[in-house]
N, C-alpha and C positions, 0 to 999 in steps of 0.2 A: 504494500500500500504506500503511495506517495506521502511524503511528510508535509505538514503544514508549515510552509516556508514562504518567504517573500518571493514573488515572481511566479509562483505555481498557478497554472491555469485550472479553473474549476467551473462546474456547472451548478447553478442554483436549483435546488429541488423543491423549495417551498416559497410561498409568497407570490406577490404580484409579478415578480421577475423570474419565475420558475422556468427552467429550460434555457436560460440565457447564460452565455459564457462570461466569465469575469476573471480577474487576476487578484491574487492575495497581495495586498499592499503592506499590511502589518499583521503579525501573528503574536498573540500574547495570551495571558490567562483570561479565561472567561469569554473568549471570542476572537474573531479575526476581522480585519477591515478589508473589504473587497471593493473593486472598482472595475468598470468595463464600459464598452461602447454604449450599451443601452441599459446599464446597471448603475444606479446611484451609488456614490461612495458612502458606505455605511458599515457598521459593525454587525456581524451576523454570527449565529451559532454554527460551529463547525459541523454539527450533525446535519445541517440543512444544505451541505455542499457535497458534490460528487467531485473528488479530486481526480485529475487526469495526470498521466505521466509527463505531459508537456510542461515546459517551464519557459516563461517569457524572457526574451533577451533584452528587454528595455531596462534602462538604469533606474535607480531610485529617484533621480531628479525628475523623471517623467511622471512618476506616481504622485508627486506632491502638488500637482495641478499647475506646474510651471510650463509644461510642454503644451503646445497648442496643436490641435488637429486642424488641418486645412480642409475646408469644406468647398465642394464644387459649387459654383454659382448656378442657380436655377435658371433654365432658359425662360425667356419672356414669352408669354402667350400673345399670339396675334400677329 
């Protein structure tokens, strides 16, 4: 079983964001903090996560909200 460590990719099993992938940002006693493309940054119970063998290659700098994701501009209608 993969360990609860920073950078580990997981899938949420419970809640409104169930089925969505996220990355563990912080791991500690009483829960872990996760964040993902369609997952709000929040503390969750580790029992509500399915850990994958994958590990993200992003640095901790990106996890602290300092990295910006570039969005494609929406085409104008008309």
